[in-house]
PDB file with SEQRES, HELIX, SHEET and CRYST1 records, atoms N, CA, C and O in Angstrom:
SEQRES   1 A   86  MET ILE PRO LEU ASN GLU THR HIS ALA PRO SER GLU GLN          
SEQRES   2 A   86  SER TRP LEU ASP SER ALA ASN ASP PRO GLN THR ASP PHE          
SEQRES   3 A   86  PRO LEU GLN ASN LEU PRO PHE ALA SER PHE GLN GLN ILE          
SEQRES   4 A   86  GLY GLU SER GLN GLN TRP ARG GLY GLY ILE ALA ILE GLY          
SEQRES   5 A   86  ASP GLN VAL LEU ASP LEU LYS GLN LEU ALA GLN LYS LYS          
SEQRES   6 A   86  LEU LEU GLN GLN ASP ALA GLN ARG ALA ILE GLU LEU GLY          
SEQRES   7 A   86  SER GLN HIS GLN LEU ASN GLU LEU                              
HELIX    1 AA1 GLU A    6  HIS A    8  5                                   3    
HELIX    2 AA2 ASP A   17  ASN A   20  5                                   4    
HELIX    3 AA3 LEU A   58  LYS A   64  1                                   7    
HELIX    4 AA4 GLN A   69  GLY A   78  1                                  10    
SHEET    1 AA1 3 PHE A  33  PHE A  36  0                                        
SHEET    2 AA1 3 ARG A  46  ILE A  51 -1                                        
SHEET    3 AA1 3 GLN A  54  ASP A  57 -1                                        
CRYST1    1.000    1.000    1.000  90.00  90.00  90.00 P 1           1          
ATOM      1  N   MET A   1      -4.233  45.816  -1.206  1.00  0.00           N  
ATOM      2  CA  MET A   1      -3.415  46.635  -0.332  1.00  0.00           C  
ATOM      3  C   MET A   1      -4.101  48.000  -0.134  1.00  0.00           C  
ATOM      4  O   MET A   1      -4.637  48.587  -1.074  1.00  0.00           O  
ATOM      5  N   ILE A   2      -4.068  48.470   1.088  1.00  0.00           N  
ATOM      6  CA  ILE A   2      -4.666  49.773   1.405  1.00  0.00           C  
ATOM      7  C   ILE A   2      -3.651  50.856   1.042  1.00  0.00           C  
ATOM      8  O   ILE A   2      -2.501  50.792   1.478  1.00  0.00           O  
ATOM      9  N   PRO A   3      -4.057  51.847   0.253  1.00  0.00           N  
ATOM     10  CA  PRO A   3      -3.106  52.910  -0.099  1.00  0.00           C  
ATOM     11  C   PRO A   3      -2.790  53.789   1.127  1.00  0.00           C  
ATOM     12  O   PRO A   3      -3.656  54.035   1.967  1.00  0.00           O  
ATOM     13  N   LEU A   4      -1.574  54.239   1.205  1.00  0.00           N  
ATOM     14  CA  LEU A   4      -1.177  55.135   2.290  1.00  0.00           C  
ATOM     15  C   LEU A   4      -1.660  56.547   1.997  1.00  0.00           C  
ATOM     16  O   LEU A   4      -1.679  56.967   0.840  1.00  0.00           O  
ATOM     17  N   ASN A   5      -2.047  57.278   3.024  1.00  0.00           N  
ATOM     18  CA  ASN A   5      -2.484  58.664   2.835  1.00  0.00           C  
ATOM     19  C   ASN A   5      -1.385  59.619   3.289  1.00  0.00           C  
ATOM     20  O   ASN A   5      -0.278  59.196   3.619  1.00  0.00           O  
ATOM     21  N   GLU A   6      -1.703  60.904   3.301  1.00  0.00           N  
ATOM     22  CA  GLU A   6      -0.706  61.944   3.618  1.00  0.00           C  
ATOM     23  C   GLU A   6      -0.125  61.844   5.027  1.00  0.00           C  
ATOM     24  O   GLU A   6       0.946  62.395   5.279  1.00  0.00           O  
ATOM     25  N   THR A   7      -0.792  61.167   5.940  1.00  0.00           N  
ATOM     26  CA  THR A   7      -0.258  61.054   7.295  1.00  0.00           C  
ATOM     27  C   THR A   7       0.988  60.187   7.355  1.00  0.00           C  
ATOM     28  O   THR A   7       1.716  60.213   8.348  1.00  0.00           O  
ATOM     29  N   HIS A   8       1.238  59.426   6.308  1.00  0.00           N  
ATOM     30  CA  HIS A   8       2.428  58.564   6.253  1.00  0.00           C  
ATOM     31  C   HIS A   8       3.582  59.203   5.478  1.00  0.00           C  
ATOM     32  O   HIS A   8       4.646  58.597   5.348  1.00  0.00           O  
ATOM     33  N   ALA A   9       3.386  60.407   4.968  1.00  0.00           N  
ATOM     34  CA  ALA A   9       4.418  61.069   4.179  1.00  0.00           C  
ATOM     35  C   ALA A   9       5.633  61.362   5.042  1.00  0.00           C  
ATOM     36  O   ALA A   9       5.486  61.949   6.114  1.00  0.00           O  
ATOM     37  N   PRO A  10       6.830  60.973   4.613  1.00  0.00           N  
ATOM     38  CA  PRO A  10       8.041  61.242   5.389  1.00  0.00           C  
ATOM     39  C   PRO A  10       8.288  62.737   5.601  1.00  0.00           C  
ATOM     40  O   PRO A  10       9.012  63.117   6.522  1.00  0.00           O  
ATOM     41  N   SER A  11       7.703  63.576   4.772  1.00  0.00           N  
ATOM     42  CA  SER A  11       7.919  65.018   4.897  1.00  0.00           C  
ATOM     43  C   SER A  11       7.116  65.628   6.052  1.00  0.00           C  
ATOM     44  O   SER A  11       7.399  66.752   6.469  1.00  0.00           O  
ATOM     45  N   GLU A  12       6.128  64.909   6.569  1.00  0.00           N  
ATOM     46  CA  GLU A  12       5.321  65.437   7.682  1.00  0.00           C  
ATOM     47  C   GLU A  12       6.190  65.525   8.934  1.00  0.00           C  
ATOM     48  O   GLU A  12       6.947  64.602   9.235  1.00  0.00           O  
ATOM     49  N   GLN A  13       6.082  66.616   9.651  1.00  0.00           N  
ATOM     50  CA  GLN A  13       6.916  66.870  10.822  1.00  0.00           C  
ATOM     51  C   GLN A  13       6.081  67.000  12.080  1.00  0.00           C  
ATOM     52  O   GLN A  13       4.917  67.400  12.033  1.00  0.00           O  
ATOM     53  N   SER A  14       6.689  66.657  13.202  1.00  0.00           N  
ATOM     54  CA  SER A  14       6.056  66.751  14.499  1.00  0.00           C  
ATOM     55  C   SER A  14       6.475  68.036  15.207  1.00  0.00           C  
ATOM     56  O   SER A  14       7.507  68.615  14.869  1.00  0.00           O  
ATOM     57  N   TRP A  15       5.702  68.483  16.170  1.00  0.00           N  
ATOM     58  CA  TRP A  15       6.080  69.609  17.022  1.00  0.00           C  
ATOM     59  C   TRP A  15       7.170  69.191  17.995  1.00  0.00           C  
ATOM     60  O   TRP A  15       7.831  70.042  18.591  1.00  0.00           O  
ATOM     61  N   LEU A  16       7.362  67.889  18.160  1.00  0.00           N  
ATOM     62  CA  LEU A  16       8.360  67.353  19.079  1.00  0.00           C  
ATOM     63  C   LEU A  16       9.628  67.050  18.283  1.00  0.00           C  
ATOM     64  O   LEU A  16       9.629  66.166  17.426  1.00  0.00           O  
ATOM     65  N   ASP A  17      10.709  67.783  18.567  1.00  0.00           N  
ATOM     66  CA  ASP A  17      11.947  67.652  17.800  1.00  0.00           C  
ATOM     67  C   ASP A  17      12.457  66.217  17.716  1.00  0.00           C  
ATOM     68  O   ASP A  17      12.899  65.782  16.653  1.00  0.00           O  
ATOM     69  N   SER A  18      12.401  65.485  18.813  1.00  0.00           N  
ATOM     70  CA  SER A  18      12.955  64.120  18.798  1.00  0.00           C  
ATOM     71  C   SER A  18      12.179  63.196  17.862  1.00  0.00           C  
ATOM     72  O   SER A  18      12.724  62.187  17.415  1.00  0.00           O  
ATOM     73  N   ALA A  19      10.934  63.512  17.559  1.00  0.00           N  
ATOM     74  CA  ALA A  19      10.153  62.713  16.625  1.00  0.00           C  
ATOM     75  C   ALA A  19      10.550  62.968  15.186  1.00  0.00           C  
ATOM     76  O   ALA A  19      10.209  62.184  14.300  1.00  0.00           O  
ATOM     77  N   ASN A  20      11.265  64.052  14.941  1.00  0.00           N  
ATOM     78  CA  ASN A  20      11.738  64.405  13.595  1.00  0.00           C  
ATOM     79  C   ASN A  20      13.150  63.865  13.316  1.00  0.00           C  
ATOM     80  O   ASN A  20      13.644  63.971  12.194  1.00  0.00           O  
ATOM     81  N   ASP A  21      13.787  63.295  14.326  1.00  0.00           N  
ATOM     82  CA  ASP A  21      15.129  62.737  14.162  1.00  0.00           C  
ATOM     83  C   ASP A  21      15.046  61.504  13.262  1.00  0.00           C  
ATOM     84  O   ASP A  21      14.263  60.600  13.551  1.00  0.00           O  
ATOM     85  N   PRO A  22      15.820  61.438  12.189  1.00  0.00           N  
ATOM     86  CA  PRO A  22      15.745  60.301  11.278  1.00  0.00           C  
ATOM     87  C   PRO A  22      16.102  58.971  11.944  1.00  0.00           C  
ATOM     88  O   PRO A  22      15.775  57.915  11.401  1.00  0.00           O  
ATOM     89  N   GLN A  23      16.756  58.993  13.090  1.00  0.00           N  
ATOM     90  CA  GLN A  23      17.159  57.773  13.790  1.00  0.00           C  
ATOM     91  C   GLN A  23      16.095  57.256  14.776  1.00  0.00           C  
ATOM     92  O   GLN A  23      16.240  56.159  15.316  1.00  0.00           O  
ATOM     93  N   THR A  24      15.031  58.034  15.013  1.00  0.00           N  
ATOM     94  CA  THR A  24      14.042  57.619  16.005  1.00  0.00           C  
ATOM     95  C   THR A  24      13.226  56.418  15.517  1.00  0.00           C  
ATOM     96  O   THR A  24      12.985  56.259  14.321  1.00  0.00           O  
ATOM     97  N   ASP A  25      12.819  55.599  16.443  1.00  0.00           N  
ATOM     98  CA  ASP A  25      11.910  54.484  16.124  1.00  0.00           C  
ATOM     99  C   ASP A  25      10.467  54.937  16.109  1.00  0.00           C  
ATOM    100  O   ASP A  25       9.599  54.223  15.608  1.00  0.00           O  
ATOM    101  N   PHE A  26      10.193  56.134  16.659  1.00  0.00           N  
ATOM    102  CA  PHE A  26       8.826  56.592  16.812  1.00  0.00           C  
ATOM    103  C   PHE A  26       8.611  57.976  16.201  1.00  0.00           C  
ATOM    104  O   PHE A  26       8.371  58.941  16.927  1.00  0.00           O  
ATOM    105  N   PRO A  27       8.695  58.081  14.870  1.00  0.00           N  
ATOM    106  CA  PRO A  27       8.394  59.353  14.225  1.00  0.00           C  
ATOM    107  C   PRO A  27       6.867  59.572  14.190  1.00  0.00           C  
ATOM    108  O   PRO A  27       6.096  58.720  14.634  1.00  0.00           O  
ATOM    109  N   LEU A  28       6.469  60.680  13.677  1.00  0.00           N  
ATOM    110  CA  LEU A  28       5.035  61.007  13.563  1.00  0.00           C  
ATOM    111  C   LEU A  28       4.257  59.910  12.847  1.00  0.00           C  
ATOM    112  O   LEU A  28       3.079  59.700  13.134  1.00  0.00           O  
ATOM    113  N   GLN A  29       4.897  59.214  11.927  1.00  0.00           N  
ATOM    114  CA  GLN A  29       4.244  58.177  11.133  1.00  0.00           C  
ATOM    115  C   GLN A  29       4.150  56.832  11.841  1.00  0.00           C  
ATOM    116  O   GLN A  29       3.574  55.895  11.288  1.00  0.00           O  
ATOM    117  N   ASN A  30       4.701  56.708  13.054  1.00  0.00           N  
ATOM    118  CA  ASN A  30       4.686  55.454  13.811  1.00  0.00           C  
ATOM    119  C   ASN A  30       4.497  55.778  15.286  1.00  0.00           C  
ATOM    120  O   ASN A  30       5.465  56.009  16.010  1.00  0.00           O  
ATOM    121  N   LEU A  31       3.253  55.794  15.718  1.00  0.00           N  
ATOM    122  CA  LEU A  31       2.926  56.149  17.104  1.00  0.00           C  
ATOM    123  C   LEU A  31       2.294  54.965  17.827  1.00  0.00           C  
ATOM    124  O   LEU A  31       1.069  54.875  17.905  1.00  0.00           O  
ATOM    125  N   PRO A  32       3.111  54.059  18.355  1.00  0.00           N  
ATOM    126  CA  PRO A  32       2.564  52.851  18.992  1.00  0.00           C  
ATOM    127  C   PRO A  32       2.016  53.102  20.396  1.00  0.00           C  
ATOM    128  O   PRO A  32       2.534  53.926  21.149  1.00  0.00           O  
ATOM    129  N   PHE A  33       0.966  52.377  20.719  1.00  0.00           N  
ATOM    130  CA  PHE A  33       0.430  52.357  22.064  1.00  0.00           C  
ATOM    131  C   PHE A  33       1.304  51.430  22.914  1.00  0.00           C  
ATOM    132  O   PHE A  33       1.833  50.441  22.408  1.00  0.00           O  
ATOM    133  N   ALA A  34       1.453  51.743  24.179  1.00  0.00           N  
ATOM    134  CA  ALA A  34       2.229  50.906  25.101  1.00  0.00           C  
ATOM    135  C   ALA A  34       1.810  51.196  26.529  1.00  0.00           C  
ATOM    136  O   ALA A  34       1.220  52.236  26.819  1.00  0.00           O  
ATOM    137  N   SER A  35       2.118  50.277  27.403  1.00  0.00           N  
ATOM    138  CA  SER A  35       1.970  50.525  28.842  1.00  0.00           C  
ATOM    139  C   SER A  35       3.308  50.997  29.346  1.00  0.00           C  
ATOM    140  O   SER A  35       4.343  50.450  28.965  1.00  0.00           O  
ATOM    141  N   PHE A  36       3.311  52.009  30.203  1.00  0.00           N  
ATOM    142  CA  PHE A  36       4.571  52.566  30.703  1.00  0.00           C  
ATOM    143  C   PHE A  36       4.435  52.966  32.164  1.00  0.00           C  
ATOM    144  O   PHE A  36       3.336  53.105  32.700  1.00  0.00           O  
ATOM    145  N   GLN A  37       5.581  53.143  32.779  1.00  0.00           N  
ATOM    146  CA  GLN A  37       5.670  53.662  34.132  1.00  0.00           C  
ATOM    147  C   GLN A  37       6.930  54.497  34.197  1.00  0.00           C  
ATOM    148  O   GLN A  37       7.977  54.067  33.713  1.00  0.00           O  
ATOM    149  N   GLN A  38       6.857  55.659  34.775  1.00  0.00           N  
ATOM    150  CA  GLN A  38       8.047  56.518  34.888  1.00  0.00           C  
ATOM    151  C   GLN A  38       9.040  55.882  35.834  1.00  0.00           C  
ATOM    152  O   GLN A  38       8.666  55.245  36.819  1.00  0.00           O  
ATOM    153  N   ILE A  39      10.329  56.066  35.520  1.00  0.00           N  
ATOM    154  CA  ILE A  39      11.398  55.537  36.369  1.00  0.00           C  
ATOM    155  C   ILE A  39      11.258  56.110  37.762  1.00  0.00           C  
ATOM    156  O   ILE A  39      11.076  57.315  37.936  1.00  0.00           O  
ATOM    157  N   GLY A  40      11.342  55.239  38.753  1.00  0.00           N  
ATOM    158  CA  GLY A  40      11.256  55.675  40.142  1.00  0.00           C  
ATOM    159  C   GLY A  40       9.835  55.903  40.649  1.00  0.00           C  
ATOM    160  O   GLY A  40       9.650  56.314  41.795  1.00  0.00           O  
ATOM    161  N   GLU A  41       8.848  55.648  39.828  1.00  0.00           N  
ATOM    162  CA  GLU A  41       7.464  55.848  40.198  1.00  0.00           C  
ATOM    163  C   GLU A  41       6.886  54.571  40.786  1.00  0.00           C  
ATOM    164  O   GLU A  41       7.193  53.481  40.303  1.00  0.00           O  
ATOM    165  N   SER A  42       6.068  54.678  41.804  1.00  0.00           N  
ATOM    166  CA  SER A  42       5.458  53.497  42.388  1.00  0.00           C  
ATOM    167  C   SER A  42       4.020  53.294  41.908  1.00  0.00           C  
ATOM    168  O   SER A  42       3.368  52.327  42.303  1.00  0.00           O  
ATOM    169  N   GLN A  43       3.529  54.184  41.071  1.00  0.00           N  
ATOM    170  CA  GLN A  43       2.165  54.064  40.547  1.00  0.00           C  
ATOM    171  C   GLN A  43       2.060  52.885  39.583  1.00  0.00           C  
ATOM    172  O   GLN A  43       3.061  52.376  39.079  1.00  0.00           O  
ATOM    173  N   GLN A  44       0.824  52.472  39.346  1.00  0.00           N  
ATOM    174  CA  GLN A  44       0.566  51.412  38.405  1.00  0.00           C  
ATOM    175  C   GLN A  44       0.973  51.825  36.995  1.00  0.00           C  
ATOM    176  O   GLN A  44       0.999  53.012  36.670  1.00  0.00           O  
ATOM    177  N   TRP A  45       1.287  50.844  36.168  1.00  0.00           N  
ATOM    178  CA  TRP A  45       1.568  51.116  34.767  1.00  0.00           C  
ATOM    179  C   TRP A  45       0.301  51.703  34.148  1.00  0.00           C  
ATOM    180  O   TRP A  45      -0.806  51.444  34.620  1.00  0.00           O  
ATOM    181  N   ARG A  46       0.472  52.497  33.086  1.00  0.00           N  
ATOM    182  CA  ARG A  46      -0.684  53.091  32.404  1.00  0.00           C  
ATOM    183  C   ARG A  46      -0.387  53.218  30.930  1.00  0.00           C  
ATOM    184  O   ARG A  46       0.761  53.106  30.499  1.00  0.00           O  
ATOM    185  N   GLY A  47      -1.438  53.454  30.160  1.00  0.00           N  
ATOM    186  CA  GLY A  47      -1.291  53.514  28.710  1.00  0.00           C  
ATOM    187  C   GLY A  47      -0.719  54.839  28.228  1.00  0.00           C  
ATOM    188  O   GLY A  47      -0.957  55.903  28.799  1.00  0.00           O  
ATOM    189  N   GLY A  48       0.038  54.722  27.159  1.00  0.00           N  
ATOM    190  CA  GLY A  48       0.621  55.907  26.544  1.00  0.00           C  
ATOM    191  C   GLY A  48       0.879  55.669  25.067  1.00  0.00           C  
ATOM    192  O   GLY A  48       0.710  54.558  24.564  1.00  0.00           O  
ATOM    193  N   ILE A  49       1.285  56.711  24.387  1.00  0.00           N  
ATOM    194  CA  ILE A  49       1.648  56.616  22.979  1.00  0.00           C  
ATOM    195  C   ILE A  49       3.069  57.155  22.844  1.00  0.00           C  
ATOM    196  O   ILE A  49       3.347  58.294  23.218  1.00  0.00           O  
ATOM    197  N   ALA A  50       3.969  56.324  22.307  1.00  0.00           N  
ATOM    198  CA  ALA A  50       5.358  56.724  22.107  1.00  0.00           C  
ATOM    199  C   ALA A  50       5.456  57.672  20.919  1.00  0.00           C  
ATOM    200  O   ALA A  50       4.852  57.440  19.872  1.00  0.00           O  
ATOM    201  N   ILE A  51       6.231  58.753  21.098  1.00  0.00           N  
ATOM    202  CA  ILE A  51       6.508  59.684  20.009  1.00  0.00           C  
ATOM    203  C   ILE A  51       7.915  60.254  20.267  1.00  0.00           C  
ATOM    204  O   ILE A  51       8.172  60.863  21.306  1.00  0.00           O  
ATOM    205  N   GLY A  52       8.811  60.043  19.303  1.00  0.00           N  
ATOM    206  CA  GLY A  52      10.200  60.456  19.484  1.00  0.00           C  
ATOM    207  C   GLY A  52      10.773  59.784  20.714  1.00  0.00           C  
ATOM    208  O   GLY A  52      10.690  58.563  20.844  1.00  0.00           O  
ATOM    209  N   ASP A  53      11.354  60.554  21.619  1.00  0.00           N  
ATOM    210  CA  ASP A  53      11.907  59.985  22.851  1.00  0.00           C  
ATOM    211  C   ASP A  53      10.989  60.259  24.045  1.00  0.00           C  
ATOM    212  O   ASP A  53      11.442  60.243  25.189  1.00  0.00           O  
ATOM    213  N   GLN A  54       9.717  60.506  23.788  1.00  0.00           N  
ATOM    214  CA  GLN A  54       8.746  60.846  24.824  1.00  0.00           C  
ATOM    215  C   GLN A  54       7.580  59.851  24.801  1.00  0.00           C  
ATOM    216  O   GLN A  54       7.478  59.015  23.903  1.00  0.00           O  
ATOM    217  N   VAL A  55       6.713  59.958  25.795  1.00  0.00           N  
ATOM    218  CA  VAL A  55       5.475  59.180  25.843  1.00  0.00           C  
ATOM    219  C   VAL A  55       4.343  60.139  26.178  1.00  0.00           C  
ATOM    220  O   VAL A  55       4.416  60.889  27.151  1.00  0.00           O  
ATOM    221  N   LEU A  56       3.293  60.107  25.359  1.00  0.00           N  
ATOM    222  CA  LEU A  56       2.089  60.881  25.648  1.00  0.00           C  
ATOM    223  C   LEU A  56       1.288  60.082  26.679  1.00  0.00           C  
ATOM    224  O   LEU A  56       0.831  58.979  26.383  1.00  0.00           O  
ATOM    225  N   ASP A  57       1.119  60.618  27.863  1.00  0.00           N  
ATOM    226  CA  ASP A  57       0.436  59.955  28.963  1.00  0.00           C  
ATOM    227  C   ASP A  57      -1.080  60.064  28.729  1.00  0.00           C  
ATOM    228  O   ASP A  57      -1.660  61.141  28.863  1.00  0.00           O  
ATOM    229  N   LEU A  58      -1.703  58.948  28.381  1.00  0.00           N  
ATOM    230  CA  LEU A  58      -3.131  58.964  28.064  1.00  0.00           C  
ATOM    231  C   LEU A  58      -4.004  59.204  29.273  1.00  0.00           C  
ATOM    232  O   LEU A  58      -5.121  59.704  29.135  1.00  0.00           O  
ATOM    233  N   LYS A  59      -3.521  58.860  30.461  1.00  0.00           N  
ATOM    234  CA  LYS A  59      -4.282  59.135  31.682  1.00  0.00           C  
ATOM    235  C   LYS A  59      -4.403  60.645  31.902  1.00  0.00           C  
ATOM    236  O   LYS A  59      -5.486  61.151  32.196  1.00  0.00           O  
ATOM    237  N   GLN A  60      -3.294  61.350  31.759  1.00  0.00           N  
ATOM    238  CA  GLN A  60      -3.340  62.807  31.913  1.00  0.00           C  
ATOM    239  C   GLN A  60      -4.197  63.451  30.834  1.00  0.00           C  
ATOM    240  O   GLN A  60      -4.955  64.381  31.110  1.00  0.00           O  
ATOM    241  N   LEU A  61      -4.077  62.956  29.601  1.00  0.00           N  
ATOM    242  CA  LEU A  61      -4.903  63.476  28.519  1.00  0.00           C  
ATOM    243  C   LEU A  61      -6.379  63.235  28.781  1.00  0.00           C  
ATOM    244  O   LEU A  61      -7.192  64.136  28.573  1.00  0.00           O  
ATOM    245  N   ALA A  62      -6.744  62.047  29.232  1.00  0.00           N  
ATOM    246  CA  ALA A  62      -8.136  61.708  29.519  1.00  0.00           C  
ATOM    247  C   ALA A  62      -8.719  62.606  30.610  1.00  0.00           C  
ATOM    248  O   ALA A  62      -9.874  63.026  30.538  1.00  0.00           O  
ATOM    249  N   GLN A  63      -7.905  62.887  31.613  1.00  0.00           N  
ATOM    250  CA  GLN A  63      -8.380  63.727  32.740  1.00  0.00           C  
ATOM    251  C   GLN A  63      -8.653  65.160  32.301  1.00  0.00           C  
ATOM    252  O   GLN A  63      -9.479  65.835  32.915  1.00  0.00           O  
ATOM    253  N   LYS A  64      -7.995  65.635  31.273  1.00  0.00           N  
ATOM    254  CA  LYS A  64      -8.212  67.005  30.799  1.00  0.00           C  
ATOM    255  C   LYS A  64      -9.503  67.180  29.997  1.00  0.00           C  
ATOM    256  O   LYS A  64      -9.952  68.302  29.765  1.00  0.00           O  
ATOM    257  N   LYS A  65     -10.091  66.061  29.578  1.00  0.00           N  
ATOM    258  CA  LYS A  65     -11.376  66.077  28.842  1.00  0.00           C  
ATOM    259  C   LYS A  65     -11.323  67.000  27.607  1.00  0.00           C  
ATOM    260  O   LYS A  65     -12.251  67.771  27.362  1.00  0.00           O  
ATOM    261  N   LEU A  66     -10.248  66.913  26.849  1.00  0.00           N  
ATOM    262  CA  LEU A  66     -10.101  67.759  25.662  1.00  0.00           C  
ATOM    263  C   LEU A  66     -10.784  67.156  24.429  1.00  0.00           C  
ATOM    264  O   LEU A  66     -11.038  67.857  23.450  1.00  0.00           O  
ATOM    265  N   LEU A  67     -11.077  65.867  24.484  1.00  0.00           N  
ATOM    266  CA  LEU A  67     -11.675  65.180  23.346  1.00  0.00           C  
ATOM    267  C   LEU A  67     -13.147  64.951  23.589  1.00  0.00           C  
ATOM    268  O   LEU A  67     -13.637  65.189  24.693  1.00  0.00           O  
ATOM    269  N   GLN A  68     -13.856  64.495  22.583  1.00  0.00           N  
ATOM    270  CA  GLN A  68     -15.288  64.307  22.713  1.00  0.00           C  
ATOM    271  C   GLN A  68     -15.690  62.911  22.278  1.00  0.00           C  
ATOM    272  O   GLN A  68     -15.013  62.279  21.466  1.00  0.00           O  
ATOM    273  N   GLN A  69     -16.770  62.449  22.813  1.00  0.00           N  
ATOM    274  CA  GLN A  69     -17.450  61.215  22.454  1.00  0.00           C  
ATOM    275  C   GLN A  69     -16.511  60.022  22.297  1.00  0.00           C  
ATOM    276  O   GLN A  69     -15.803  59.673  23.242  1.00  0.00           O  
ATOM    277  N   ASP A  70     -16.490  59.396  21.134  1.00  0.00           N  
ATOM    278  CA  ASP A  70     -15.709  58.163  20.924  1.00  0.00           C  
ATOM    279  C   ASP A  70     -14.221  58.395  21.163  1.00  0.00           C  
ATOM    280  O   ASP A  70     -13.550  57.513  21.699  1.00  0.00           O  
ATOM    281  N   ALA A  71     -13.689  59.546  20.785  1.00  0.00           N  
ATOM    282  CA  ALA A  71     -12.274  59.838  20.991  1.00  0.00           C  
ATOM    283  C   ALA A  71     -11.952  59.894  22.482  1.00  0.00           C  
ATOM    284  O   ALA A  71     -10.931  59.356  22.912  1.00  0.00           O  
ATOM    285  N   GLN A  72     -12.797  60.529  23.265  1.00  0.00           N  
ATOM    286  CA  GLN A  72     -12.598  60.605  24.724  1.00  0.00           C  
ATOM    287  C   GLN A  72     -12.676  59.206  25.325  1.00  0.00           C  
ATOM    288  O   GLN A  72     -11.854  58.839  26.165  1.00  0.00           O  
ATOM    289  N   ARG A  73     -13.643  58.444  24.901  1.00  0.00           N  
ATOM    290  CA  ARG A  73     -13.806  57.072  25.422  1.00  0.00           C  
ATOM    291  C   ARG A  73     -12.573  56.224  25.090  1.00  0.00           C  
ATOM    292  O   ARG A  73     -12.098  55.468  25.938  1.00  0.00           O  
ATOM    293  N   ALA A  74     -12.059  56.342  23.881  1.00  0.00           N  
ATOM    294  CA  ALA A  74     -10.873  55.585  23.469  1.00  0.00           C  
ATOM    295  C   ALA A  74      -9.672  55.954  24.322  1.00  0.00           C  
ATOM    296  O   ALA A  74      -8.918  55.077  24.746  1.00  0.00           O  
ATOM    297  N   ILE A  75      -9.487  57.247  24.578  1.00  0.00           N  
ATOM    298  CA  ILE A  75      -8.368  57.682  25.410  1.00  0.00           C  
ATOM    299  C   ILE A  75      -8.525  57.166  26.830  1.00  0.00           C  
ATOM    300  O   ILE A  75      -7.545  56.750  27.448  1.00  0.00           O  
ATOM    301  N   GLU A  76      -9.742  57.188  27.354  1.00  0.00           N  
ATOM    302  CA  GLU A  76      -9.981  56.660  28.704  1.00  0.00           C  
ATOM    303  C   GLU A  76      -9.646  55.168  28.771  1.00  0.00           C  
ATOM    304  O   GLU A  76      -9.020  54.713  29.728  1.00  0.00           O  
ATOM    305  N   LEU A  77     -10.063  54.410  27.758  1.00  0.00           N  
ATOM    306  CA  LEU A  77      -9.749  52.988  27.725  1.00  0.00           C  
ATOM    307  C   LEU A  77      -8.249  52.764  27.584  1.00  0.00           C  
ATOM    308  O   LEU A  77      -7.697  51.860  28.212  1.00  0.00           O  
ATOM    309  N   GLY A  78      -7.590  53.570  26.773  1.00  0.00           N  
ATOM    310  CA  GLY A  78      -6.155  53.445  26.574  1.00  0.00           C  
ATOM    311  C   GLY A  78      -5.330  53.896  27.756  1.00  0.00           C  
ATOM    312  O   GLY A  78      -4.138  53.595  27.819  1.00  0.00           O  
ATOM    313  N   SER A  79      -5.925  54.608  28.695  1.00  0.00           N  
ATOM    314  CA  SER A  79      -5.179  55.127  29.833  1.00  0.00           C  
ATOM    315  C   SER A  79      -5.047  54.127  30.977  1.00  0.00           C  
ATOM    316  O   SER A  79      -4.335  54.389  31.947  1.00  0.00           O  
ATOM    317  N   GLN A  80      -5.706  53.017  30.876  1.00  0.00           N  
ATOM    318  CA  GLN A  80      -5.668  52.022  31.944  1.00  0.00           C  
ATOM    319  C   GLN A  80      -4.315  51.303  31.984  1.00  0.00           C  
ATOM    320  O   GLN A  80      -3.503  51.449  31.070  1.00  0.00           O  
ATOM    321  N   HIS A  81      -4.080  50.531  33.039  1.00  0.00           N  
ATOM    322  CA  HIS A  81      -2.789  49.870  33.181  1.00  0.00           C  
ATOM    323  C   HIS A  81      -2.599  48.741  32.174  1.00  0.00           C  
ATOM    324  O   HIS A  81      -1.465  48.331  31.926  1.00  0.00           O  
ATOM    325  N   GLN A  82      -3.659  48.238  31.599  1.00  0.00           N  
ATOM    326  CA  GLN A  82      -3.590  47.284  30.497  1.00  0.00           C  
ATOM    327  C   GLN A  82      -4.364  47.858  29.323  1.00  0.00           C  
ATOM    328  O   GLN A  82      -5.363  48.550  29.519  1.00  0.00           O  
ATOM    329  N   LEU A  83      -3.925  47.584  28.125  1.00  0.00           N  
ATOM    330  CA  LEU A  83      -4.583  48.139  26.930  1.00  0.00           C  
ATOM    331  C   LEU A  83      -5.642  47.220  26.371  1.00  0.00           C  
ATOM    332  O   LEU A  83      -6.167  47.484  25.288  1.00  0.00           O  
ATOM    333  N   ASN A  84      -5.980  46.142  27.074  1.00  0.00           N  
ATOM    334  CA  ASN A  84      -6.912  45.153  26.568  1.00  0.00           C  
ATOM    335  C   ASN A  84      -8.288  45.749  26.204  1.00  0.00           C  
ATOM    336  O   ASN A  84      -8.867  45.376  25.183  1.00  0.00           O  
ATOM    337  N   GLU A  85      -8.800  46.648  27.008  1.00  0.00           N  
ATOM    338  CA  GLU A  85     -10.119  47.251  26.768  1.00  0.00           C  
ATOM    339  C   GLU A  85     -10.135  48.122  25.509  1.00  0.00           C  
ATOM    340  O   GLU A  85     -11.157  48.263  24.837  1.00  0.00           O  
ATOM    341  N   LEU A  86      -8.972  48.697  25.216  1.00  0.00           N  
ATOM    342  CA  LEU A  86      -8.890  49.542  24.024  1.00  0.00           C  
ATOM    343  C   LEU A  86      -9.040  48.692  22.787  1.00  0.00           C  
ATOM    344  O   LEU A  86      -9.000  49.213  21.672  1.00  0.00           O  
TER     345      LEU A  86                                                      
END                                                                             
């Protein structure tokens, strides 16, 4: 079994209040990738990461070019309408 590190500690808190709610399915310790589309939007689905009651839009993050090398490439792959390439 792989030991858990400090990123899994229940005491770790997010900057996003809804991710700190004990009832949330997506706390800081559980950030799943998913394809999403905003309600009422006609654009294609795109990749995101759920956190609290929000979704981090990987397409917008990729366009800002805040990450480097492999991390930037991973975000670009995750921003597509399907997560298969990621």
